[in-house]
Residue frames relative to the residue before (quaternion, step in Angstrom):
aa qw qx qy qz dx dy dz
M 1.0000 0.0000 0.0000 0.0000 0.00 0.00 0.00
L 0.0707 -0.7841 0.6167 -0.0013 3.54 -1.05 0.88
I 0.1261 -0.7318 0.6624 0.0985 3.57 -1.02 0.85
R 0.0786 0.8054 -0.5768 0.1116 3.57 -0.68 1.12
P 0.6424 -0.5082 0.3848 0.4253 3.59 -1.22 0.28
Y 0.5471 -0.6037 0.4870 0.3148 3.53 -1.18 0.74
A 0.1255 -0.7526 0.6415 0.0797 3.57 -1.17 0.73
E 0.6435 -0.5412 0.3682 0.3967 3.60 -1.10 0.62
S 0.6416 0.5438 -0.3217 0.4350 3.58 1.07 -0.70
D 0.6000 0.5774 -0.3503 0.4288 3.63 1.27 -0.18
I 0.4294 0.7651 -0.4390 0.1938 3.59 1.19 -0.41
E 0.7106 0.4567 -0.2968 0.4454 3.62 0.73 -0.91
E 0.6347 0.5093 -0.3390 0.4720 3.60 1.06 -0.63
V 0.6342 0.5049 -0.3332 0.4815 3.61 1.02 -0.72
V 0.6430 0.5066 -0.3245 0.4739 3.60 0.96 -0.82
E 0.6252 0.5250 -0.3420 0.4653 3.62 1.04 -0.67
V 0.6117 0.5217 -0.3451 0.4843 3.60 1.04 -0.74
F 0.6328 0.5316 -0.3116 0.4688 3.58 0.96 -0.92
R 0.6996 0.4859 -0.2781 0.4440 3.59 0.74 -1.06
S 0.6128 0.5629 -0.3538 0.4272 3.59 1.08 -0.64
N 0.7108 0.4474 -0.2394 0.4872 3.58 1.25 -0.41
I 0.4876 0.5982 -0.4510 0.4483 3.58 1.30 0.38
P 0.6583 -0.1740 -0.7315 -0.0339 1.77 -1.89 1.60
K 0.4922 0.7025 -0.4349 0.2740 3.64 1.16 -0.19
Y 0.8206 0.2835 -0.1191 0.4818 3.58 0.71 -1.07
F 0.7838 0.1293 -0.0685 0.6036 3.58 1.17 -0.56
G 0.3466 -0.6908 0.5863 0.2429 3.52 -1.30 0.45
P 0.6188 -0.5698 0.3833 0.3815 3.61 -1.08 0.62
S 0.6270 0.5683 -0.3375 0.4124 3.58 1.08 -0.67
E 0.6025 0.5802 -0.3543 0.4181 3.62 1.24 -0.25
E 0.4958 0.6988 -0.4218 0.2965 3.62 1.18 -0.41
P 0.6480 0.5015 -0.3610 0.4453 3.68 0.82 -0.73
G 0.6297 0.5323 -0.3350 0.4560 3.61 1.05 -0.69
L 0.6298 0.5162 -0.3271 0.4795 3.57 1.04 -0.76
R 0.6704 0.4967 -0.3070 0.4578 3.59 0.86 -0.94
E 0.6386 0.5146 -0.3238 0.4717 3.60 1.00 -0.78
F 0.6321 0.5279 -0.3248 0.4650 3.58 0.95 -0.88
L 0.6942 0.4806 -0.2842 0.4542 3.59 0.82 -0.98
A 0.6579 0.5102 -0.3087 0.4600 3.59 1.10 -0.63
D 0.8288 0.2935 -0.0965 0.4665 3.56 0.94 -0.92
L 0.8340 0.2665 -0.0745 0.4774 3.60 0.96 -0.81
A 0.4734 0.7310 -0.3976 0.2890 3.59 1.21 0.25
E 0.1913 0.8217 -0.5186 0.1390 3.60 1.09 0.60
H 0.7863 0.1708 -0.0774 0.5887 3.59 1.02 -0.83
Y 0.3675 0.6960 -0.5128 0.3429 3.54 0.74 1.16
Y 0.1480 -0.8171 0.5570 0.0133 3.55 -0.94 0.93
V 0.2137 -0.7544 0.6035 0.1446 3.53 -1.21 0.54
V 0.3090 -0.7026 0.6103 0.1960 3.52 -1.28 0.57
E 0.0908 -0.8026 0.5896 0.0069 3.54 -0.78 1.10
I 0.0217 -0.7277 0.6836 0.0516 3.49 -1.25 0.65
S 0.8394 -0.0575 -0.0191 0.5402 3.56 -0.72 1.13
G 0.7315 -0.4531 0.2302 0.4545 3.58 0.95 0.91
E 0.6318 0.5137 -0.3348 0.4742 3.60 1.27 0.00
V 0.3855 -0.7014 0.5515 0.2350 3.57 -0.90 0.96
I 0.0059 -0.8187 0.5724 -0.0444 3.57 -0.64 1.17
G 0.7893 0.1062 -0.0902 0.5980 3.59 1.27 0.12
A 0.0044 -0.7878 0.6158 -0.0076 3.54 -1.29 0.38
G 0.2059 0.7638 -0.6008 0.1152 3.53 -1.27 0.42
G 0.1465 -0.8195 0.5514 0.0534 3.53 -1.15 0.58
I 0.3132 -0.6849 0.6158 0.2313 3.47 -1.45 -0.17
A 0.0044 0.7897 -0.6133 0.0120 3.55 -1.18 0.60
L 0.4163 -0.6877 0.5398 0.2499 3.55 -1.07 0.80
N 0.2721 -0.7734 0.5577 0.1293 3.56 -0.87 1.03
D 0.6642 -0.5174 0.3695 0.3931 3.57 -1.26 0.39
D 0.6987 0.4566 -0.2769 0.4760 3.61 1.13 -0.58
D 0.5471 -0.6618 0.3554 0.3694 3.59 1.31 0.43
T 0.4942 0.5617 -0.4845 0.4534 3.56 1.11 0.72
V 0.3524 -0.7032 0.5701 0.2372 3.55 -1.31 0.21
S 0.2735 -0.7620 0.5688 0.1449 3.56 -0.88 0.99
L 0.2942 -0.6371 0.6736 0.2320 3.46 -1.27 0.64
C 0.0460 -0.8462 0.5305 -0.0187 3.60 -0.53 1.13
W 0.8873 0.0153 -0.0249 0.4603 3.46 -1.24 0.81
G 0.2197 0.7779 -0.5497 0.2109 3.56 0.80 1.03
M 0.2018 0.7821 -0.5644 0.1702 3.58 -0.84 0.96
V 0.1601 -0.7307 0.6559 0.1016 3.50 -1.33 0.55
H 0.5724 -0.5850 0.4334 0.3772 3.61 -0.97 0.79
S 0.5812 -0.6316 0.3884 0.3353 3.57 -0.93 0.91
D 0.6059 0.5630 -0.3550 0.4358 3.62 1.13 -0.51
H 0.7447 0.3859 -0.1959 0.5082 3.59 1.24 -0.44
L 0.3769 0.7207 -0.4989 0.2994 3.61 1.22 0.22
G 0.7951 0.3007 -0.2323 0.4727 3.55 -1.07 0.80
T 0.5738 0.6123 -0.3686 0.4000 3.59 1.26 0.12
G 0.5800 -0.5845 0.3799 0.4215 3.60 1.25 -0.19
L 0.4864 0.6767 -0.4362 0.3394 3.60 1.24 -0.15
G 0.6252 0.5376 -0.3400 0.4522 3.59 1.01 -0.73
K 0.6352 0.5224 -0.3181 0.4717 3.57 1.02 -0.81
L 0.6658 0.4983 -0.3036 0.4650 3.59 0.90 -0.92
L 0.6631 0.5005 -0.3066 0.4646 3.58 0.95 -0.86
T 0.6576 0.4982 -0.3161 0.4685 3.60 0.96 -0.78
E 0.6345 0.5107 -0.3289 0.4780 3.60 0.95 -0.81
Y 0.6333 0.5320 -0.3236 0.4596 3.58 0.99 -0.83
R 0.6892 0.4781 -0.2907 0.4604 3.59 0.87 -0.93
I 0.6263 0.5162 -0.3475 0.4697 3.62 0.99 -0.69
E 0.6514 0.5068 -0.3036 0.4760 3.58 0.98 -0.85
R 0.6588 0.5004 -0.3095 0.4689 3.62 0.90 -0.91
S 0.6026 0.5694 -0.3588 0.4288 3.58 1.02 -0.76
S 0.6697 0.4872 -0.2965 0.4757 3.59 0.91 -0.90
E 0.6667 0.5069 -0.3022 0.4553 3.58 0.98 -0.85
V 0.7390 0.4310 -0.2252 0.4663 3.59 0.90 -0.96
F 0.8301 0.2353 -0.0745 0.5001 3.58 0.81 -1.04
G 0.5004 -0.6231 0.4461 0.4030 3.62 1.21 -0.24
K 0.6886 -0.4671 0.3475 0.4324 3.55 -1.32 -0.02
K 0.1830 0.7653 -0.5894 0.1829 3.56 -0.46 1.26
A 0.5827 -0.5366 0.4623 0.3985 3.54 -1.23 0.42
M 0.2336 -0.7628 0.5890 0.1289 3.54 -1.14 0.71
V 0.1133 -0.7789 0.6147 0.0507 3.54 -1.18 0.68
T 0.0097 0.7717 -0.6353 -0.0275 3.52 -1.28 0.38
S 0.2312 -0.7104 0.6423 0.1716 3.53 -1.24 0.54
T 0.0666 0.8057 -0.5766 0.1181 3.54 -0.45 1.25
S 0.5340 -0.6066 0.4613 0.3662 3.57 -1.24 -0.14
Q 0.6754 -0.4709 0.3735 0.4273 3.54 -1.32 0.14
H 0.6032 0.5835 -0.3494 0.4166 3.58 1.19 -0.45
T 0.7745 0.2807 -0.1647 0.5425 3.62 1.15 -0.53
E 0.3476 0.7543 -0.4847 0.2742 3.58 1.28 0.10
G 0.6770 0.4991 -0.2905 0.4564 3.61 0.88 -0.92
F 0.5858 0.5735 -0.3557 0.4489 3.57 1.12 -0.70
Y 0.7221 0.4350 -0.2549 0.4737 3.60 0.80 -0.98
K 0.5639 0.5870 -0.3878 0.4324 3.61 1.14 -0.50
K 0.6024 0.5743 -0.3500 0.4298 3.60 1.10 -0.64
F 0.6797 0.4520 -0.2785 0.5061 3.60 1.22 -0.44
G 0.6286 -0.5542 0.3286 0.4355 3.59 1.29 -0.06
F 0.4419 0.6761 -0.4717 0.3537 3.60 1.25 0.06
V 0.1530 -0.7608 0.6229 0.0986 3.57 -1.14 0.71
T 0.4807 -0.6626 0.4962 0.2892 3.55 -1.08 0.78
I 0.1301 -0.8093 0.5709 0.0461 3.58 -0.80 1.04
E 0.7886 0.0446 -0.0330 0.6124 3.59 1.26 -0.27
H 0.0756 -0.7881 0.6107 0.0130 3.57 -1.05 0.84
T 0.0341 -0.7975 0.6017 -0.0284 3.58 -0.73 1.14
P 0.3432 -0.7542 0.5204 0.2065 3.60 -0.38 1.21
D 0.8572 0.0722 -0.0998 0.5000 3.56 -1.04 0.94
G 0.2866 0.8140 -0.4690 0.1882 3.59 1.21 0.43
F 0.7146 0.3845 -0.2432 0.5314 3.59 1.10 -0.64
G 0.7242 -0.2957 0.2241 0.5812 3.57 1.27 -0.37
P 0.7361 -0.4136 0.2770 0.4587 3.59 -1.24 0.15
G 0.8459 0.1350 -0.1356 0.4979 3.55 -0.76 1.13
I 0.6945 0.3926 -0.2735 0.5374 3.60 1.27 0.07
D 0.2017 -0.8088 0.5478 0.0713 3.55 -0.19 1.35
I 0.3619 -0.6606 0.5939 0.2826 3.54 -1.31 0.32
C 0.0533 -0.7634 0.6437 0.0047 3.55 -0.84 1.05
K 0.1513 -0.7779 0.6052 0.0751 3.57 -0.38 1.22
M 0.0603 -0.8203 0.5670 -0.0446 3.53 -0.76 1.14
R 0.1496 -0.7901 0.5924 0.0484 3.54 -1.22 0.60
L 0.1225 -0.7426 0.6558 0.0587 3.52 -1.21 0.76
E 0.3532 -0.7526 0.5156 0.2072 3.58 -0.56 1.14
A 0.5870 -0.5933 0.4277 0.3470 3.56 -1.18 0.64
């Protein structure tokens, strides 16, 4: 397994990882936002490769309020439950400290992964039913520095 910086040539493989998680974790209407993010804001975005195949991705970004967002974290549905999501999240938390220093972290996730992030110490600060689309709530979460 290799975690490396995202390259523009990875876009279709990352989108395939995203699509593999529709409809439980993402709604189809979110794909343009992912593509826009990858085109414009992927300075600190990373992919997980196994045998040259991208099977996961996720990034970090500094927000205007001096927090750091975990952004667009995902693992291909064929690899869910294998521990890759945990490794990728630990990597992003570590990179956040290295790149931005000790800052509070935030993420907007769904009710399906809320428990996953709670294991890292994130707490839910806002819950919006169907916020990402039908059956996919927005759970805004925060981890203090």
